[in-house]
C-alpha positions as CSV (number, residue, x, y, z in Angstrom):
1,M,-59.9,27.5,45.8
2,L,-59.8,28.8,42.2
3,A,-56.3,30.1,42.7
4,S,-55.2,26.7,44.0
5,K,-56.5,24.9,40.9
6,I,-54.8,27.4,38.6
7,D,-51.5,26.9,40.5
8,M,-51.8,23.1,40.2
9,K,-52.5,23.3,36.4
10,I,-49.4,25.6,35.9
11,R,-47.3,23.1,37.8
12,K,-48.6,20.2,35.7
13,N,-47.9,22.0,32.5
14,S,-44.3,22.9,33.7
15,A,-43.6,19.3,34.5
16,F,-44.9,18.1,31.2
17,T,-42.8,20.6,29.3
18,L,-39.6,19.5,31.2
19,I,-40.3,15.9,30.2
20,E,-40.7,16.9,26.6
21,V,-37.4,18.8,26.7
22,I,-35.6,15.8,28.2
23,I,-37.0,13.5,25.5
24,G,-36.1,15.9,22.8
25,V,-32.6,16.2,24.0
26,A,-32.3,12.4,24.2
27,I,-33.6,12.0,20.6
28,L,-31.2,14.7,19.4
29,S,-28.3,13.0,21.1
30,V,-29.1,9.6,19.6
31,V,-29.3,11.2,16.1
32,L,-26.1,13.1,16.5
33,T,-24.3,10.0,17.8
34,A,-25.5,8.0,14.9
35,M,-24.5,10.7,12.4
36,T,-21.0,10.9,13.9
37,S,-20.6,7.1,13.9
38,L,-21.7,7.0,10.3
39,T,-19.3,9.8,9.3
40,L,-16.3,8.1,11.1
41,S,-17.2,4.7,9.5
42,S,-17.2,6.4,6.1
43,I,-13.9,8.0,6.7
44,N,-12.3,4.7,7.9
45,A,-13.8,2.9,4.9
46,N,-12.4,5.5,2.5
47,Q,-9.0,5.3,4.0
48,A,-9.1,1.5,3.9
49,N,-10.0,1.6,0.2
50,I,-7.2,4.1,-0.5
51,N,-4.7,1.8,1.3
52,R,-5.8,-1.2,-0.7
53,L,-5.6,0.6,-4.0
54,T,-2.1,2.0,-3.1
55,A,-1.0,-1.5,-2.1
56,Y,-2.3,-3.0,-5.4
57,Y,-0.5,-0.3,-7.5
58,L,2.7,-0.9,-5.6
59,A,2.5,-4.7,-6.2
60,Q,1.7,-4.1,-9.9
61,E,4.7,-1.7,-10.2
62,G,6.9,-4.5,-8.9
63,L,5.7,-6.9,-11.6
64,E,6.0,-4.3,-14.4
65,G,9.5,-3.4,-13.1
66,M,10.6,-7.0,-13.5
67,R,9.0,-7.2,-16.9
68,N,10.8,-4.0,-18.0
69,M,14.1,-5.3,-16.7
70,R,13.7,-8.6,-18.6
71,D,12.9,-6.7,-21.8
72,S,15.8,-4.2,-21.3
73,N,18.3,-7.0,-20.7
74,W,17.8,-8.2,-24.3
75,L,18.4,-4.6,-25.5
76,Q,21.5,-4.4,-23.4
77,N,22.8,-7.6,-24.9
78,Y,22.3,-9.6,-21.8
79,T,20.4,-12.8,-21.3
80,Y,16.9,-12.3,-20.0
81,N,17.7,-12.7,-16.2
82,T,21.2,-11.2,-15.9
83,G,22.6,-7.7,-16.2
84,A,24.0,-7.2,-12.7
85,S,26.1,-4.2,-13.8
86,F,23.0,-2.4,-14.9
87,W,20.3,-3.3,-12.4
88,G,22.4,-3.9,-9.3
89,T,22.1,-7.7,-9.4
90,N,21.1,-10.6,-11.5
91,F,17.7,-12.3,-10.9
92,D,18.7,-15.8,-12.0
93,Q,18.4,-17.3,-8.5
94,D,15.3,-18.2,-6.4
95,G,14.7,-15.9,-3.4
96,F,13.5,-12.5,-2.3
97,Y,14.3,-9.2,-3.8
98,V,13.5,-5.5,-3.3
99,L,13.0,-3.3,-6.4
100,D,12.9,0.5,-6.6
101,Y,12.1,2.9,-9.4
102,L,14.4,5.8,-9.6
103,P,12.9,8.4,-12.0
104,S,15.6,11.0,-11.2
105,R,18.5,9.0,-12.6
106,G,20.1,10.0,-15.9
107,N,19.5,8.3,-19.2
108,S,22.8,6.3,-18.9
109,S,21.7,4.7,-15.7
110,S,19.0,2.2,-15.0
111,P,15.7,3.5,-13.8
112,W,15.3,0.4,-11.7
113,K,17.5,-0.7,-8.8
114,L,17.2,-4.4,-7.8
115,A,18.7,-6.0,-4.7
116,Y,18.8,-9.6,-3.6
117,F,19.1,-10.2,0.1
118,S,17.7,-13.5,1.3
119,D,16.1,-16.8,0.5
120,K,14.0,-16.5,3.7
121,E,10.7,-14.8,3.7
122,N,10.9,-13.5,7.3
123,E,14.1,-11.6,6.4
124,A,12.3,-10.2,3.4
125,S,9.5,-8.9,5.6
126,V,11.9,-7.1,7.9
127,N,13.8,-5.3,5.1
128,S,10.9,-4.3,2.9
129,L,9.7,-1.0,4.4
130,L,8.9,1.6,1.8
131,Y,9.6,5.3,2.2
132,R,7.5,8.0,0.6
133,V,9.8,10.4,-1.3
134,E,8.9,13.7,-3.0
135,D,11.0,14.7,-6.0
136,N,11.9,18.2,-7.2
137,F,8.6,18.5,-9.1
138,G,6.4,17.6,-6.2
139,H,5.7,14.1,-7.3
140,N,5.5,11.4,-4.6
141,F,6.8,7.9,-5.1
142,Y,7.9,5.0,-2.9
143,L,11.4,3.6,-2.3
144,H,13.2,1.3,0.1
145,D,15.9,4.0,0.4
146,S,15.7,6.3,3.3
147,S,18.7,8.5,2.4
148,F,16.7,11.1,0.5
149,A,16.0,14.3,2.5
150,S,12.3,14.1,1.9
151,S,12.1,10.4,2.8
152,V,9.2,9.6,5.2
153,P,8.4,6.1,6.4
154,S,5.2,4.9,4.9
155,N,2.7,2.3,6.1
156,F,3.6,-0.1,3.3
157,H,6.1,-2.9,2.8
158,R,7.0,-4.6,-0.5
159,Y,9.2,-7.4,-1.6
160,L,9.4,-9.7,-4.6
161,Q,9.7,-13.5,-4.6
162,I,11.3,-15.0,-7.7
163,S,10.9,-18.7,-8.5
164,N,12.7,-20.1,-11.5
165,D,11.4,-23.0,-13.5
166,P,12.9,-26.2,-11.9
167,D,12.9,-27.9,-15.3
168,A,14.9,-25.1,-16.9
169,H,12.3,-24.1,-19.5
170,D,13.4,-20.5,-19.5
171,W,10.7,-18.9,-17.5
172,F,10.3,-17.7,-13.9
173,E,7.4,-16.7,-11.6
174,V,7.5,-13.3,-10.0
175,K,5.3,-12.7,-7.0
176,A,4.9,-9.2,-5.5
177,V,3.9,-9.1,-1.9
178,V,2.7,-5.8,-0.3
179,F,1.5,-5.6,3.3
180,W,0.4,-2.8,5.6
181,E,-1.5,-2.2,8.8
182,D,-5.0,-0.9,8.9
183,H,-6.2,0.1,12.4
184,G,-3.8,-2.5,14.0
185,V,-4.8,-5.3,11.6
186,E,-2.2,-6.5,9.1
187,K,-3.4,-6.6,5.5
188,K,-1.6,-8.2,2.6
189,I,-1.9,-8.3,-1.2
190,E,-0.1,-10.8,-3.4
191,V,0.1,-10.5,-7.2
192,S,2.1,-12.8,-9.5
193,T,2.9,-13.3,-13.1
194,D,5.1,-15.6,-15.2
195,L,7.9,-14.1,-17.4
196,A,9.4,-16.2,-20.1
197,N,12.6,-16.1,-22.1
198,W,10.7,-16.1,-25.4
199,R,13.5,-14.4,-27.4
200,K,15.9,-17.2,-26.3
201,G,18.8,-14.9,-25.9
202,P,20.0,-11.3,-26.5
203,I,18.8,-9.3,-29.6
């Protein structure tokens, strides 16, 4: 009789211990799942922030490039929105352009290359893919040119839209558009500025 009671007590204790183990494993699984989910969310959020900052800098580079070209046109004895022989094209007509910074070019050549290709925004979107390029010093930059040996397609597209003043007051609006995909969702940044012919001709 005594042995039977002891045996029943041992069985009850064993069953209770098994339930505790199962509950403990379940709690640990929930905690680990939550930690993993939080870590992945943080990684995705960080990458999204990096992409947004990169897109903003690319858009700002486009605007500053146009500002530099306008200022350099005066120094080259051109009017503010011409200089095709130096930049690759004039920017005196409305439409969509792509602009590249070429730091490896010599002092006698333009550091910027401008190309006009369409007055239709959908065509601009198709031809606006940027490639990430590494120069001889290990610096990375973005170009629309894929001919470099180190060119790798990036996740970013950029084009510029130029709209001249319809009343011929010697100014034009430049809008830089950068778009990219973030986990299958298209994101877009648009930054614009107005550039004026405040010198009213070459220097």
